[in-house]
C-alpha positions in Angstrom: 115.8 104.1 104.3 118.6 106.3 105.0 121.6 106.1 102.8 124.6 108.3 103.0 127.8 108.6 101.0 129.9 107.6 104.1 129.1 104.0 103.2 131.1 104.3 100.0 134.2 105.4 101.9 134.5 102.0 103.1 134.7 100.6 99.4 138.3 100.4 98.3 138.5 100.1 94.5 139.8 96.7 93.8 140.6 97.3 90.1 141.0 101.2 89.6 139.7 102.3 86.2 142.1 104.3 84.1 141.4 108.1 84.5 142.1 110.2 81.5 144.5 113.1 82.2 144.1 116.0 79.9 141.3 118.5 80.1 139.5 120.5 82.8 138.5 117.5 84.8 140.1 113.9 85.4 136.9 112.2 84.2 135.1 112.5 80.8 131.6 112.7 79.7 131.8 109.2 78.1 132.9 107.5 81.4 129.8 109.3 83.5 127.5 108.4 80.7 128.6 104.8 80.9 128.0 104.5 84.5 124.6 106.3 84.7 123.0 104.6 81.6 124.3 101.1 82.4 123.6 101.5 86.3 126.9 100.1 86.8 127.4 100.1 90.6 130.7 98.1 90.2 132.3 101.0 88.0 130.9 103.5 90.4 132.6 101.7 93.4 136.0 101.5 91.3 135.8 105.3 90.9 135.6 105.5 94.7 131.7 105.9 95.1 129.9 109.1 94.9 132.7 110.6 97.0 135.4 109.6 94.5 133.2 110.8 91.8 132.8 114.4 93.3 136.5 114.6 93.8 136.9 114.0 90.1 134.4 116.4 89.3 135.7 119.1 91.8 132.7 119.2 93.7 132.0 119.5 97.5 129.1 117.1 98.4 127.9 119.5 101.1 128.6 122.8 99.5 128.3 122.0 95.6 130.3 123.7 93.0 131.7 127.1 93.5 129.2 128.5 91.0 131.1 131.5 89.6 130.7 132.1 85.9 134.2 130.8 85.0 133.4 127.6 86.9 130.1 127.0 85.2 131.6 128.0 82.0 134.2 125.1 82.2 131.5 122.4 83.2 129.5 123.3 80.1 132.3 123.1 77.8 133.4 119.8 79.3 130.0 118.3 79.9 127.5 120.1 77.8 124.6 122.1 78.9 121.2 120.9 80.2 119.4 121.4 77.0 118.6 119.4 73.8 118.0 120.2 70.3 114.3 120.6 69.4 112.8 118.7 66.5 111.6 121.0 63.9 108.0 121.7 64.0 105.5 121.6 61.0 106.2 124.0 58.3 103.6 126.7 57.0 103.0 124.7 53.7 101.8 121.6 55.8 99.3 124.1 57.6 98.2 125.3 54.1 97.7 121.7 53.2 95.7 120.9 56.2 93.5 124.1 55.5 92.7 122.9 52.0 91.3 119.5 53.4 88.4 121.3 55.0 85.1 120.1 53.5 83.6 123.6 53.0 86.6 124.7 51.4 86.6 121.7 49.1 82.9 122.5 48.1 83.8 125.9 47.3 87.0 124.7 45.2 84.5 122.5 43.4 82.3 125.5 42.8 85.2 127.6 41.7 86.0 125.2 39.1 82.7 124.7 37.9 82.0 128.4 37.7 85.2 128.9 35.7 84.2 126.4 33.3 80.6 127.8 32.9 81.8 131.2 32.6 84.4 130.6 29.8 81.6 128.5 27.9 79.0 131.1 28.3 80.7 134.7 28.3 84.3 133.8 26.8 87.6 133.8 28.8 87.7 137.8 29.0 84.4 138.1 30.9 83.8 134.6 32.2 86.5 134.2 34.6 85.2 136.8 37.0 82.8 134.6 39.1 85.2 131.6 39.2 88.2 133.5 39.8 86.5 135.4 42.7 85.5 132.2 44.4 89.0 130.8 43.8 90.5 133.9 45.4 88.2 133.6 48.4 89.1 130.2 48.9 93.0 131.0 48.5 92.5 133.6 51.0 90.7 131.8 53.6 93.3 129.1 53.3 96.0 131.5 53.8 94.6 133.2 56.7 93.6 130.0 58.4 97.2 128.6 57.6 98.7 131.7 59.1 96.5 131.6 62.2 97.3 127.8 62.8 100.9 128.2 62.1 101.0 131.2 64.5 99.3 129.1 66.9 101.8 126.4 66.8 104.5 128.9 67.4 102.8 130.0 70.4 102.4 126.5 71.6 106.1 126.0 71.0 107.0 129.3 73.3 104.4 127.9 75.9 106.0 124.5 75.8 109.4 126.2 76.5 108.0 128.2 79.2 106.5 124.8 80.6 109.7 122.9 80.4 111.7 125.9 82.1 111.3 124.5 85.6 112.9 126.5 88.3 114.6 124.5 91.1 117.0 124.9 94.1 120.7 123.8 93.9 123.6 124.1 96.3 126.3 126.3 95.2 128.9 127.7 97.4 127.3 126.3 100.2 123.9 128.1 99.8 120.8 127.3 98.2 120.0 129.1 95.1 117.1 129.1 92.6 118.1 128.6 89.1 116.4 127.3 85.7 116.7 123.6 84.7 118.5 124.9 81.7 121.5 126.0 84.0 122.3 122.8 85.6 125.9 121.7 85.2 127.7 118.4 85.9 128.7 118.4 89.4 125.8 120.4 90.9 124.5 118.8 94.2 120.6 119.2 94.0 118.2 118.7 97.0 115.2 116.4 96.1 111.9 116.5 97.8 108.5 114.9 97.2 106.9 116.1 93.8 110.1 117.3 92.3 111.2 116.3 88.8 114.8 114.8 88.7 116.4 117.4 86.6 119.3 115.6 85.2 121.1 112.2 85.4 122.9 111.6 89.0 124.0 109.7 91.7 122.3 109.7 95.2 124.3 111.3 97.7 122.0 111.2 100.9 118.4 109.7 100.9 115.6 109.4 103.5 113.1 106.8 102.3 113.8 108.3 98.8 111.3 106.6 96.2 111.4 107.5 92.5 108.5 107.1 89.9 110.4 106.1 86.9 107.3 105.3 84.7 108.3 108.2 82.2 111.4 106.3 81.3 110.8 102.7 81.9 107.1 102.5 81.2 106.3 100.5 84.3 104.4 102.0 86.9 106.4 100.8 89.8 108.0 103.0 92.5 111.6 102.5 92.9 113.3 102.8 96.2 116.9 104.4 96.1 119.6 103.4 98.3 123.1 102.3 98.2 122.4 99.3 96.2 120.5 101.4 93.5 121.9 105.0 93.8 121.2 106.0 90.1 118.8 108.7 89.2 117.5 109.3 85.8 116.4 112.7 84.3 112.8 113.3 83.8 111.5 110.9 86.7 109.5 112.2 89.8 110.1 111.8 93.4 107.3 109.8 94.8 108.3 110.1 98.4 111.0 110.9 100.7 113.9 113.2 100.2 117.4 113.4 99.4 120.5 115.1 97.6 122.0 114.2 94.2 125.0 114.6 92.3 124.6 115.5 88.8 126.7 113.3 86.4 125.1 113.7 83.0 122.8 116.7 81.5 121.1 117.5 78.2 121.7 115.2 75.2 124.0 113.0 77.4 120.9 111.8 79.4 118.3 109.2 78.1 115.5 111.8 79.0 117.4 114.3 76.6 117.8 111.9 73.8 114.1 110.9 74.1 112.8 114.6 74.0 115.1 115.4 71.2 113.5 112.6 69.2 109.8 113.8 69.7 107.7 116.9 68.9 104.9 118.5 70.7 101.6 117.8 69.4 100.0 121.0 68.8 97.1 119.5 66.5 94.8 119.2 69.4 91.0 119.9 68.3 89.1 121.4 71.3 85.4 120.2 71.8 84.1 123.7 70.6 86.1 123.2 67.3 84.9 120.0 66.6 81.4 121.1 66.9 81.9 124.1 64.9 83.4 121.9 62.1 80.5 119.9 62.4 78.0 122.8 62.3 80.1 124.4 59.2 79.9 121.0 57.3 76.2 120.4 58.2 75.3 124.0 56.8 77.4 123.3 53.8 75.5 120.1 53.2 72.1 122.0 53.8 73.4 124.6 51.4 74.3 122.0 48.7 71.1 120.5 49.2 69.0 123.6 48.7 71.3 124.3 45.6 70.5 120.8 44.2 66.5 121.5 44.8 66.8 125.0 43.1 68.7 123.5 40.2 66.1 121.1 39.6 63.4 123.6 40.0 65.1 126.0 37.8 65.8 123.3 35.1 62.1 122.2 35.2 61.0 125.9 34.9 63.5 126.4 31.9 62.6 123.3 29.9 58.9 123.6 30.6 58.8 127.3 29.0 58.0 129.0 32.4 61.5 131.0 32.3 60.6 134.4 30.4 62.9 136.6 28.4 62.6 140.5 29.2 60.0 140.7 26.3 57.8 138.0 27.9 58.8 135.3 25.5 59.9 131.9 26.7 63.7 131.2 26.7 63.4 127.6 25.8 61.0 126.2 23.2 61.4 122.6 22.2 62.2 122.3 18.5 62.9 125.9 18.1 65.8 126.7 20.6 69.3 125.8 19.4 71.2 123.3 21.0 73.9 125.9 22.0 71.4 128.3 23.4 69.7 125.7 25.4 73.0 124.6 26.8 73.8 128.5 27.7 70.7 128.7 29.3 71.2 125.5 31.5 74.8 126.9 32.2 73.3 130.1 33.7 71.0 128.0 35.8 73.9 125.9 37.1 75.7 129.0 37.8 72.8 130.4 40.2 73.1 126.9 42.0 76.8 127.4 42.5 76.0 130.9 43.7 73.8 129.3 46.3 76.4 127.0 47.6 78.8 130.0 47.9 76.2 131.7 49.9 75.4 128.9 52.3 79.0 127.6 53.1 80.0 129.3 56.4 83.8 128.9 55.7 84.7 131.5 58.4 83.6 129.3 61.4 86.7 127.4 61.8 88.7 130.2 61.4 86.8 132.2 64.1 87.4 129.7 66.7 91.0 129.6 65.8 91.4 133.1 66.1 89.6 133.2 69.5 91.5 130.4 71.1 94.8 131.8 70.0 94.0 135.4 71.1 92.7 133.9 74.6 95.7 131.9 75.2 98.0 134.9 74.4 96.2 137.1 76.6 95.9 134.3 79.4 99.6 134.1 79.3 99.6 137.9 79.8 97.2 137.3 82.8 99.6 134.8 84.3 97.9 131.7 83.2 99.9 129.3 81.4 97.6 126.9 79.3 98.8 123.4 78.9 95.7 121.9 77.2 93.8 124.1 74.7 90.4 122.6 75.5 90.9 124.1 79.0 90.4 127.6 77.5 86.6 127.0 76.6 86.0 124.4 79.6 86.7 127.0 82.2 83.7 128.9 80.8 81.5 126.0 82.0 83.0 125.9 85.4 80.2 125.6 88.2 82.5 124.9 91.2 85.9 125.8 92.2 87.8 123.6 94.9 90.6 125.9 96.0 93.4 125.0 98.2 94.2 127.7 100.8 97.8 127.8 101.4 99.4 129.7 98.3 96.2 130.2 96.8 93.7 132.0 98.8 96.8 133.2 101.1 100.3 134.6 100.5 102.1 131.3 101.2 104.4 133.2 103.5 104.4 132.3 107.2 106.0 133.4 110.6 105.6 132.1 114.1 103.7 134.6 116.2 102.7 132.5 119.2 104.2 129.7 121.1 103.2 127.4 123.9 106.2 125.8 125.7 106.9 124.8 129.3 103.3 124.3 130.1 102.5 127.9 129.2 102.1 130.7 126.6 105.6 132.2 125.9 105.5 135.9 125.0 107.6 136.6 122.8 107.3 133.2 121.4 111.2 132.9 121.3 111.9 133.6 124.9 113.2 130.3 126.3 116.4 131.3 127.7 115.4 130.1 131.2 114.8 126.5 130.0 118.0 125.1 129.0 116.8 121.6 128.5 113.7 122.4 126.5 115.7 124.9 124.5 118.3 122.4 123.7 115.9 119.8 122.7 113.7 122.2 120.5 117.0 123.4 118.7 118.0 119.6 118.1 114.5 118.8 116.7 114.2 122.1 114.6 117.6 121.5 113.0 117.4 118.0 112.2 113.9 117.4 111.4 113.5 119.7 108.4 114.0 119.6 104.8 115.0 123.2 104.8 118.3 124.7 105.3 120.2 127.9 106.6 123.0 129.6 105.0 125.2 131.6 107.1 127.5 134.1 105.2 131.2 134.6 106.1 130.4 138.1 107.2 128.6 137.8 110.5 126.8 141.2 109.9 124.9 139.5 106.9 121.4 138.3 107.1 121.2 134.4 107.2 119.4 132.8 104.2 116.7 130.3 105.1 115.2 128.2 102.2 112.5 125.4 102.3 108.8 125.3 102.3 106.9 128.3 103.8 106.2 126.2 107.1 109.7 124.9 107.3 111.2 128.5 106.8 109.0 129.8 109.4 110.1 127.3 112.1 113.7 127.6 111.1 113.5 131.5 111.6 111.9 130.6 114.9 114.8 128.3 115.7 117.3 131.1 114.8 115.6 133.5 117.2 116.0 130.6 120.0 119.8 130.9 119.3 120.1 128.0 117.0 123.3 127.6 115.1 122.1 125.5 112.4 125.3 124.0 111.1 126.6 123.3 114.6 123.3 121.8 115.6 123.2 119.4 112.9 126.8 118.2 113.5 126.1 117.5 117.1 124.0 114.4 116.1 123.6 112.2 113.3 120.6 110.9 111.4 119.7 107.2 111.6 116.3 107.2 110.1 113.8 109.8 108.6 110.0 109.5 108.3 109.3 112.2 105.7 106.3 114.4 106.2 103.5 112.6 104.9 100.2 114.3 103.8 98.1 111.2 105.1 99.5 111.3 108.6 100.3 115.0 108.5 103.7 114.5 110.4 107.1 113.9 109.9 109.8 112.3 112.2 113.5 111.6 112.6 115.7 109.3 114.7 118.9 110.7 115.8 122.0 109.5 117.6 123.6 112.2 119.8 127.2 112.6 120.5 126.5 110.7 123.9 125.1 107.7 121.8 121.7 108.4 122.9 118.9 107.8 120.6 116.2 110.9 120.2 113.1 110.6 118.0 111.7 113.9 117.0 108.2 114.5 115.6 106.8 117.5 114.0 103.3 118.1 112.3 99.7 118.9 112.8 99.3 120.0 116.3 96.1 118.1 117.5 97.4 114.9 115.7 101.0 115.1 117.6 99.6 116.2 120.9 97.3 113.1 120.8 100.5 111.0 120.8 102.0 112.8 123.8 102.0 111.3 127.3 104.1 114.1 129.0 105.6 117.5 128.5 108.6 119.8 129.8 107.1 122.2 132.6 108.0 125.6 133.8 110.9 124.1 135.9 112.6 122.7 132.9 111.5 119.2 134.2 109.9 116.3 132.3 106.3 115.7 133.8 103.3 113.4 133.0 100.4 114.8 130.7 97.4 115.0 132.9 94.0 115.5 131.5 94.0 119.2 132.7 97.0 119.9 130.7 95.9 118.1 127.8 92.7 120.3 127.8 95.0 123.3 128.2 96.9 122.4 125.1 93.6 121.6 123.3 92.3 124.8 124.1 95.5 126.8 123.0 95.3 124.8 119.7 91.7 125.9 119.3 92.4 129.6 120.0 95.3 129.8 117.7 93.2 128.2 114.8 90.4 130.5 115.4 92.8 133.4 115.1 93.6 131.8 111.3 97.0 130.5 112.7 98.3 127.2 111.4 99.3 125.2 114.5 102.4 122.9 114.6 103.4 120.9 117.5 107.0 119.7 118.0 107.5 116.7 120.3 110.4 114.0 121.1 111.0 110.9 122.8 114.0 108.8 123.9 114.6 105.2 122.5 116.6 102.3 123.5 119.7 102.0 121.3 119.3 98.1 121.2 116.0 98.3 119.6 117.2 100.4 116.4 117.5 98.1 113.5 121.2 97.6 112.4 120.4 95.8 109.1 120.0 98.2 106.4 117.0 96.4 104.9 115.2 96.2 108.4 116.1 100.0 109.0 114.6 100.8 105.7 111.1 99.5 106.9 111.4 100.5 110.5 108.6 102.4 111.6 109.6 105.2 113.9 107.9 105.1 117.4 105.1 107.6 117.7 103.8 106.8 121.3 104.7 108.2 124.6 106.0 111.5 123.0 107.1 114.4 125.2 105.6 117.7 124.0 108.3 120.3 123.5 106.1 123.2 121.9 103.2 124.2 119.9 103.7 127.0 117.8 101.2 129.1 115.7 102.1 130.2 112.3 100.5 133.3 110.8 99.5 132.7 107.2 100.3 135.9 105.1 89.6 126.1 100.2 89.9 122.6 100.6 92.8 122.9 103.2 94.6 120.5 105.2 94.6 122.9 108.2 92.5 122.6 111.4 88.9 122.9 110.7 88.8 126.0 112.9 91.6 127.5 111.0 89.6 126.7 107.7 86.5 128.5 109.2 88.4 131.6 110.3 90.2 132.0 106.8 86.9 131.4 105.0 85.5 134.2 106.9 88.5 136.5 106.1 88.0 135.4 102.5 84.5 136.9 102.2 82.5 133.8 103.0 79.7 134.9 105.6 80.1 133.6 109.2 76.5 132.1 108.9 77.8 130.0 105.9 81.0 129.0 107.7 79.2 126.5 109.7 78.2 123.0 109.7 77.5 121.5 106.9 79.4 124.2 104.9 82.5 123.2 106.8 83.2 119.6 107.4 86.4 117.8 108.6 88.0 115.5 106.1 87.5 112.3 108.2 83.8 113.0 108.7 83.4 113.4 104.9 85.5 110.3 104.3 83.4 108.3 106.5 80.3 109.0 104.5 78.8 106.6 101.9 78.9 107.7 98.2 75.2 108.8 98.2 75.7 110.8 101.5 78.7 112.5 99.9 76.9 113.4 96.8 74.2 114.9 98.9 76.3 117.1 101.1 78.4 118.1 97.9 75.4 119.1 96.0 73.5 120.6 99.1 76.0 123.0 100.3 76.7 126.4 98.6 80.2 127.2 99.7 82.0 124.0 101.0 85.1 124.4 103.4 86.8 121.1 104.1 89.5 121.2 107.1 92.0 118.8 107.8 91.6 116.9 104.6 93.6 114.0 103.0 94.5 114.0 99.3 91.9 111.1 99.0 89.2 113.4 100.8 89.8 116.0 98.1 89.7 113.5 95.4 86.3 112.2 96.8 84.8 115.5 96.9 85.8 116.2 93.2 84.1 112.8 92.3 81.1 113.6 94.2 80.6 116.9 92.7 81.0 115.6 89.1 78.7 112.6 89.8 75.9 115.4 90.6 76.8 117.0 87.2 79.1 119.7 88.2 82.0 121.1 86.1 84.7 121.3 88.6 88.1 123.4 88.8 90.4 122.3 91.4 93.5 124.4 92.3 96.4 122.8 94.1 100.2 123.0 94.5 101.4 119.9 96.1 102.1 116.4 95.1 99.0 115.4 97.2 96.7 117.4 95.1 97.5 115.6 91.9 94.8 113.0 92.0 92.3 115.8 92.6 93.8 117.9 89.8 93.7 115.1 87.4 90.3 114.0 88.2 88.9 117.4 88.0 87.5 119.0 84.7 90.2 121.6 84.8 93.0 121.3 87.0 95.0 124.5 88.1 98.4 124.1 89.6 100.5 127.0 91.1 103.5 128.1 89.3 105.6 129.3 92.1 105.1 126.8 94.9 103.6 124.0 92.8 105.6 120.8 92.6 106.2 119.2 89.1 103.8 116.4 90.0 100.9 119.0 90.5 101.9 120.8 87.2 101.9 117.6 85.2 98.4 116.8 86.3 97.1 120.0 85.5 95.5 121.7 82.4 96.5 125.3 83.2 99.5 126.6 85.6 98.8 129.8 87.4 102.3 131.6 87.2 101.6 133.9 90.1 99.9 131.8 92.6 97.0 134.3 92.8 93.4 133.5 93.1 92.7 136.7 91.2 94.3 134.7 88.2 92.0 131.9 88.6 89.0 134.3 88.4 90.7 136.0 85.2 91.0 132.6 83.7 87.2 131.9 84.3 86.5 135.2 82.7 88.5 134.4 79.6 86.9 130.8 79.5 83.4 132.5 79.3 84.7 135.0 76.9 85.8 132.4 74.3 82.3 130.9 74.3 80.4 134.1 74.2 82.6 135.5 71.4 82.2 132.4 69.2 78.4 132.6 69.9 78.7 136.2 68.7 80.2 135.1 65.4 78.0 132.2 64.9 75.0 134.6 65.2 76.6 137.1 62.7 77.5 134.5 60.3 74.3 132.6 60.3 72.2 135.7 60.1 74.1 136.7 56.8 74.0 133.2 55.4 70.2 132.9 55.9 69.5 136.3 54.7 71.6 135.9 51.4 70.2 132.2 51.0 66.5 133.2 51.4 66.7 136.2 49.0 68.6 134.2 46.4 66.5 131.1 46.7 63.2 133.0 46.4 64.5 135.3 43.7 65.8 132.4 41.9 62.5 130.2 42.1 60.2 133.1 41.2 62.1 134.8 38.3 65.0 132.3 37.5 67.8 134.8 38.4 69.4 136.1 41.5 70.1 139.6 42.7 73.2 138.9 44.5 75.9 137.0 42.5 78.8 134.9 43.6 81.2 137.8 43.4 79.3 140.0 45.5 78.5 137.5 48.1 82.1 136.5 48.3 83.4 140.1 48.8 81.0 140.2 51.7 82.1 136.8 52.9 85.9 137.8 52.8 85.3 140.9 54.9 83.2 138.9 57.4 85.4 135.9 57.6 88.5 138.0 58.0 87.9 141.4 59.7 84.6 140.4 60.9 85.8 137.2 62.7 89.0 139.2 64.0 86.7 141.8 65.5 84.3 139.4 67.0 86.5 136.9 68.1 89.1 139.0 69.7 86.9 141.0 72.0 88.2 141.0 75.4 86.3 139.6 78.3 84.0 142.1 80.4 83.1 142.1 84.0 79.5 141.5 83.0 80.2 138.0 82.0 80.9 137.0 85.6 77.2 137.8 86.3 76.1 135.3 83.8 75.5 131.8 84.7 78.3 129.5 83.4 77.7 127.7 80.0 75.4 124.7 80.9 77.9 121.8 80.0 76.5 119.3 82.7 75.7 116.1 81.5 72.0 114.7 81.5 71.6 111.9 84.3 69.0 110.4 82.0 69.9 109.0 78.7 66.5 109.5 77.2 66.9 113.3 77.7 69.9 113.5 75.3 70.2 112.9 71.8 73.8 112.6 71.8 74.9 109.0 70.8 78.3 109.6 72.0 77.2 110.4 75.5 75.1 107.1 75.6 78.3 105.2 74.4 80.4 106.9 77.1 77.9 106.5 79.8 77.4 102.9 79.0 81.2 102.4 78.9 81.3 103.7 82.4 78.4 101.8 83.7 79.9 98.7 82.3 83.3 99.2 83.7 81.6 99.8 87.2 83.0 103.2 87.3 81.2 105.8 89.5 83.0 108.9 88.3 82.1 110.7 85.3 84.8 110.9 82.6 86.1 114.2 81.2 84.9 113.0 77.8 81.4 113.0 79.2 81.7 116.6 80.7 82.9 117.8 77.3 79.5 117.1 75.8 77.4 120.3 76.2 73.9 120.1 77.4 73.3 123.8 76.2 73.0 123.9 72.4 75.7 125.9 70.5 73.1 128.1 68.9 70.7 129.1 72.0 67.1 129.8 71.8 67.9 133.5 72.2 70.4 133.3 69.5 67.7 131.7 67.1 65.3 134.7 68.1 67.9 137.3 67.3 69.1 135.5 64.4 65.7 135.1 62.7 64.3 138.6 63.5 67.5 140.2 62.1 67.2 137.8 59.0 63.6 138.4 58.4 64.1 142.1 58.6 66.8 142.1 56.2 64.9 139.4 53.9 61.7 141.7 53.9 63.6 144.8 52.9 65.8 142.9 50.2 62.5 141.2 48.6 60.7 144.4 48.6 63.7 146.0 46.7 63.9 142.8 44.5 60.1 142.8 43.7 59.1 146.5 43.8 62.6 148.0 43.2 61.9 149.1 39.9 58.7 151.2 40.8 60.3 152.6 44.1 63.2 153.9 42.0 61.2 155.1 39.0 62.7 152.7 36.7 59.6 151.2 35.3 60.1 152.9 32.0 63.8 152.4 31.7 65.5 149.6 29.5 65.0 146.3 31.2 68.8 145.4 31.6 69.8 148.8 33.0 66.8 148.7 35.6 67.7 145.3 36.7 71.4 146.5 37.3 70.4 149.5 39.3 68.0 147.4 41.3 70.5 144.7 42.0 73.2 147.3 42.9 70.7 148.7 45.4 69.9 145.4 46.9 73.6 144.8 47.2 74.2 148.0 49.0 71.4 147.5 51.2 72.7 143.8 52.1 76.1 145.3 52.9 74.5 148.1 55.2 72.5 145.5 56.9 75.8 143.6 57.9 77.3 146.6 58.9 74.4 147.2 61.4 74.4 143.4 62.4 78.2 143.7 63.2 77.4 146.5 65.5 74.7 144.6 67.2 76.9 141.4 67.4 79.3 143.3 69.5 
């Protein structure tokens, strides 16, 4: 549907609304807010429609505001800025409280309290607080470090969210299109809108061509609303679902419903990734195992003590029924409980949750430096499991900069491609079509010597530049005809059209789009004599061969065609015009141009093949079935698609529709692949959302694509995608290093203390010593291992096996069975993201168990030899027993510390 502001010129205000006099502008923010929020069409008409409103706001509907600093400042002072107050985030004390609720730390808190009480009872307050105080200090330190890490991570998320909200868009100021931040929009700005854009502020539609808005973010209803003269109101935060248009900004920031909504909510930064959940589970499980072992040791030691098997240094029993005093018996039992508490301290791996927090925070910060903005924390680790990357071509594998290098017109190849002076009819029709059938624009500076500024998509800019070389005066060409109806470029039909009424009242319909598709609609062309002739089979073959040759040279082929139309057949009723399908038969071919592009792609299959070869895919692989057209893939059954998606090594899909990309992703995921999809257009949104990880382009990507993604590639460079994969693998590798390091220490200390406790009733490593080691491990050790940067050899490894098992009997995961059952009961064929979050590969692999057990056995062997033969090895057999035990235990502790030092080096 076409809607222009001229319709409002016919509306005379019946009852003019009083306009306040005072201030820089004749209308105030309250009046503007009332019109926008209430969607008050009557009040808008009383102000004179969008034309009258623009006059009150001192804005030119075609050239926008002046845009100088003084003008922008006046508008911000009068109507506010396009920002809103942020809700205060959680404070540091809240993160400390959350850390205190960790089960492993709760166990240690109980152990600290018990140790303090027992120490005071057995050794008095001056000496007895050491063990309990040390445990409490360790707990407090871990809580503080964890809280600091989580708090810094929340601040980092806040910064990332600010970066995510800082959308850059084009506005028209002083007659030229300029790119600004969404925060710099002011009331009175004129903003072009295209498919995939976010409406950046409240406003009124100036002109619209089949403009459809997704207002679900504001209304909660997933209904697409078409905008026209009956409903010209645009709400901030909504998305452009179809069509194009321009809007006049009437409300910004807190003066919009979106601003009020965003000011009242805060971003949730408490997301736990699947890896964090698993590690918390591992830590809890080990803590429970340690607690169980401590209980068993406690029972064994108490049984030994009361059965007279626990001896003093002189060989006498420590407890003799009827002879040992009650106080002495209680002291002996307290010492045994202290040993059990020490075993609990040894077993609890309180550093695991901290290590994964450090790793993810560090990775997010470094990924941001590598031009990757993480929108969902779980994406950091999922990237390490990616088995397939489905990449869009334009803007990802290529530079997204284009220029016309070849042209076929007049029934022949034109060289240079803009040399059409001898074809006046052809040239005039091409200029008319290029100027009107576009979403781009050309700004001509007042100084004729200055370079003209061309804006729009890369394809539009290339064709507009070509039009300028043809001699096009953009402004004059657009003024010589008026637009009746527009069919915006559609990714399904891969073409866009416009119906025009010329100054002679003739109707011209211009089409532009994928060359082979537009050519198929043509029945004629303009020949070398500048005459309209019928398209015969020979000429059709000639043009098809031209398209194939250009596509084989990696050129994107675009055809431009037109036809005349009877004025009487053009709908005059606005509703009928809105649903009028532009005629697309009997077209006259004007030109076919080849654009040089400076991998699922919407291009011709031969272009896809040529670019695949340029990107390093061997020519032998750039053949069927590795390269397949979208329509062929679309026509297959689910089983056939799954077979092809699984069989081919390097799939390249040419001339694909958005649904083809979605089908490919679903097929790959059904076969168990962890799929990464890159994209920049609105048409990529379904595939981005369906994929395990969606990567949107930050420069050329639409807001719809970014909202559907997990990570935004800020520089639109495929090398950044590779860096993201490397960081994903690094996260998992670093966590596994720390797990191996932590568990080796825990196993070694646990075994040595349990064996010593059961055999002699005492432990060589006390709680203070073990906590000192743990503190170093859980802070500096975790920091060293968790923040190790990725290395190139990570890319030589296979991805982390995260693929789901197709047979429920082969997995022990009850959660997987539940998710799979839910999928099958709902007749869903695609695998949910939750299912892909379940690791098939265990967190502690067989290789890790091998390394862990060998290193732990080595340490345990050395320490047990020192424990049981240390006195004789050190020549302390004749020394006083207490002194000899202290020396022996000191050596055991130093040997234990040295073992952890060597272990840290091996882990890195």
